[in-house]
N, C-alpha and C positions, 0 to 999 in steps of 0.2 A: 826386535828393531836393531839394526846395525848400527855402530857409531857413525858410518857416514850418513844413514837416512837420519838419524836423531838430530846431526849438526848440520846437516842442509836444513832439517824441520825447524830448528833453532834459530838460524841466521834468516830464515825467510821470515820467521813470526817475529824478531826484533827489527828484522829492516821493514817490516808492513808497519808495525807500531811506529817507528818512527817517522815513517813517511805520514802517519796521520796527523801530527801536529803541523808541519806546513800547508796541509793539504786543507786542514780546518781554518787555519788562518787566511789563506787565500778567500775561503768561501765566506767567511765573518767580513773580510774586506769588503768582497762583491756585494753583499748584503749592506755594508755600511755605506759604501757610494752610492748603491742604487737608492737608497732611502733619502738622500743629499742631491740627486740629480735635478728634480725639480725644483724652481723659484723659490726662493723665501725660507723661511726656517718651519719647522713642524707646528710651532705654537700660532703663528700668525697664520698657518693655512688653516689648521683646524678652529680657531676660537675669532680670527678677524671679523670684524664687524659685531662680536658679541662681548668683546670686552674693550674698555678704551684704552688709548695708547698706553697710558703710565701702568695698566694692570699686565697688558702683553709684555710689556720691557719688564716688567718684574717675573713674570713665569718664565720669561725667556731666560733672564738670571737663575732662577729657582733650577732650572731645566739643563743651565751650561752652555745654552745656544749662542751665549752672547762671546764664548771663547773661541779661540782658533779652531780650526778643522783636525790639527794634528792632537792639540788637546784632549778633543771630543772622540776623536779615535782612541786614544791611550783609555780614556775612562771607558768607554764601550767594551774594549777588548779586557781588561782588568775586571770589569763587573761582571762580565760572562763567566770569569773564572770564581766570583764569589756568588754567581745564578742568581744573577741581578740581573734582569732585562729590562729595565727602565720600570717608568710610570705612565700611565696614559694620560694624556691632555686632558680628554673630552669629560673624564669621571674621576681621575685622580687615583687611580687603581694600580696595584701593583701588577706586572706582567707575570709574575710569578703567581697571583693568585688566581688569574686567569687560568693557568696551567693546571693549579690543583683542584679547582671549582669544575671545570668543565672539561679537562683532559680524561677523566673517567671514562665520559661519553664516547671520547673519539677513539680511545684505546678500544673499548668494548665494541664499536662499531666495527674499526679496521682488521680486529681479530678475529670476528666472526665471518666478515666478508671473505677473509684470507682462508679460512676452513672451508666456506662455501666454494670459494674457488678451487680448492685441492679437490673438494669430495667432487665437482664436475668435471675439472680438468682431466685429473688424473684415469680415471677410466676411459674417457671420451678420447684422450689421446691415446690410451695404450689400443685401443680399438683400431682407431683411425691408422696407427701406426702396424697393427697386427695384419689388417683389412685393407692395405694400401691400394688403391688405382680401384677402388669397388664404389657401389654405391653408399653404403654406408660410410666410406673414408670421405666422399664428395660433399654429404650430406653433414658429417661433423664439421667439415673444413669449413663449409658455406656458414654454419652456427658460430664458428670462433671468429669468422670475419665480421659476421652481423653484430655480435656480442661486443667485440673489441672496438668497432668503429660506431656502434650506437654512442648518441651522446648521454650521460649519467643521467640528467635532469629529466630526458624525453624517455628513456627506460623506466627509471621512478615514477613519471605521471602514468604510462602505459600499466606498471604492476599497480599502481594505486587505482587506476579506473577499472583493472580487471578483478583485483582480489579484495580491495576495500567497497569501492563505490559499487559493482557489479554484484558479487557474489554475497560480499558482506563478510567473507570469511576471517578477515584481519583488520587491525585498527590501520588508520594510515598516516598517523603522525606522533611525534614524542615518543617518550622511552618508556612510559607507561600512563595509565590514567591518571588525571590531576588528584583523584582521591586517593590512588594509592600513592601516586607520589608524596602526599602528605603524611601518609601513614608509616612511611620509612624512612627511620633515622639514617642521616647521610653521613656514615663514619669514614668511608674512600672515597665516596663521590664516583663508586663504580654500582649502581642502581643495584645489579643481579646480585654481586657480591652483598651491598648491604642490606638486600631481602632477605638471602640465606644467615647472615649473620644474625637478623631480626628473628630468626623460626619462622618467615611467613611465607610458606611455598606458594600461597595463591597468589602475592606481590610477584614472587619471583616469575612465575606461568606468565603471569600479566606481562612482565618486561620482555619476555621470550617472544612472545606474540607481537609486540611493538619492534623487536628488533628483527623479525621474519624479514619483511620486507625490504628496508634500507640495506641490511646485511647480503639478500639475492639481488639486489640492485646493483650495487659494488663488487660482490663476487661474480656477476655474468660478466662484469667490465675485465676483470682480470683473468678468468676462464681462459677469454677468447685466447690471448698470446701464450698461454700456459698449456692449453691443448697443441696449439702448434708447433712449440717448443719439444714438449714431450714427445710427439709424432715424429717429428724431423729426428731426433737424438734415436728413436727407438729402431728407426728404420735403418739409420748408418749403424747400429750396435747389431742389429740382426745379420747385418753383412760379413761381420767381424770373423776373424778365425775360429778364435775358442767357441763362438754360436755352433760353426759349421763343424768343428769337431764334435760339439754334444749330440747333435743331429747326427751325424756318423756313427755313434755308440748307440742310437736308439733312443735317445731322451724322447719321450712324449713333446710336441710341438709346444701345448700348453705351457709346461713345464719349461723348456726352454726359453719361451719369452717370458714368463714371469720370474721365475728365479734365475734367470743369465741373464737376458737381454735387456729386461726391463730395471733391474737395480743399478746397471751398469749406465744406463741411459739416464738415470736421476743424478748421477754425477755432475755433467753440465747445466744441468736444472736447478741446482742448487746455488749455482753462481748467477744464475739469472736472476731468483729470487731476491738478490739484494738490489737490484737496477730495476726492480717493480718497486720498492718503497716509495719514490718521489710520485707513481704513480698514484700508488695508494692512497697518499696523501692526498695529493689533488683531486682527486674521485671522492674523499669523503668529505672534503669541501663542499662539493656540491649536492653528493646527497645528503649531507645533513641539511641544508639550505631547502631541499625538496622536501625532505620528511619534518621538518621543525625539528631536527635534533639538537640539542643544547649542548654542543661540544666545541671545542675549540675552532673548528671551521667556522662554526657559525657565528662565532664573537669574530673573528678574523675578516668578514665580510661586513658586521655591522660596523668596525672600525675603520675599514675602506669607504664605506659610504660618509663615515662623520669625520674621513680625511685627516685619522688621527695616526700619523707614520709612526710615532714611538711605538705605539701599540702594535702596529703592522711589523715594525721592524723586530720589536720581540719575538713575535709569534713564527714569523718566517725564520728567524735566527734559530729556533728552536726546531722546527722542521727540518731546516738544512743539517743541525747537529745530529739529528734523528737519522736522515740519511745518510751521512757519512759513518756514524757510529754503527748502522746496521751494515754498511758496505764492508767496514773493519770485521765484524763477526763474521760475515759472510767468506770472506778471503781466508779467514784461518780455518774455519770449518773446513773449506772445501781443501786448503793444503794438508789437513790431517785425512780426510778421506783420500786425496788423488793425490799420490806422491809426485806425479809429472808436474804438478804446479810450483812445487818447490826448486826447480832446475830451471 
């Protein structure tokens, strides 16, 4: 690597990391403001009518809502750096405890869904781009549009009716059977990993069976847009000069598509992956509700129903930080594999 190239990469990485700080502060400020747009304080909203005025006043003071908005904002920001996301109002539970206890289920679902999306989108996008303007291309494009546009909960219900209720092949809800869940020691709160640590392969495969339908539901949602992106990038790459040069040298068309065009078509696809994290997390919330999957998303919905805005603020803050952090990592990876990004 030349000194100029390494210097430009170093400059880009430093600049991108420095921009990460104000980006995070802006997002955290937006979350803070949105949680305080509603009239009244979170304690009164969540517990009004369930506590006496004196008890509400004491709870407000304990939570710091009797202080000025600027003091609350300063405590909120400093708490983030201490990984203190607050304490729920309705059940006095630390938000970080919710993340530790239920985060493993959400992580399992999102990773599995992402893998399903790639397994579907990569071959389908490759075929659609290679055989553009054919019946196969049209079919795959329609498939991508339908899967992307279909509501997650509706798609999940259809899969439950087909494979759980109709055919009886797969379970329809939860991370595992109740009896199996009780036998596995929760070390990491990631059920499949805990089952392996216990050496219980039957529990592991029981968890995999329960994971298939929710992961397929969320994976189909992501695959729709991935198919379209891979197809468009592959078509553009197939028109490039170096691909035409490879064809002129007599390289087989299959090798041209897979080894030359497809690799370069994935470079812009990497950038898009970071932009889909928000869609992945949003889809995970609805998927968890549909399949009774006890993750962070299902907890978020429960606290929303209870109007516990402290818990909602903490979970939304976590999701926002996850999206921004993944976007930063994707930008760094993209700069490393594609020199054009650095300039």
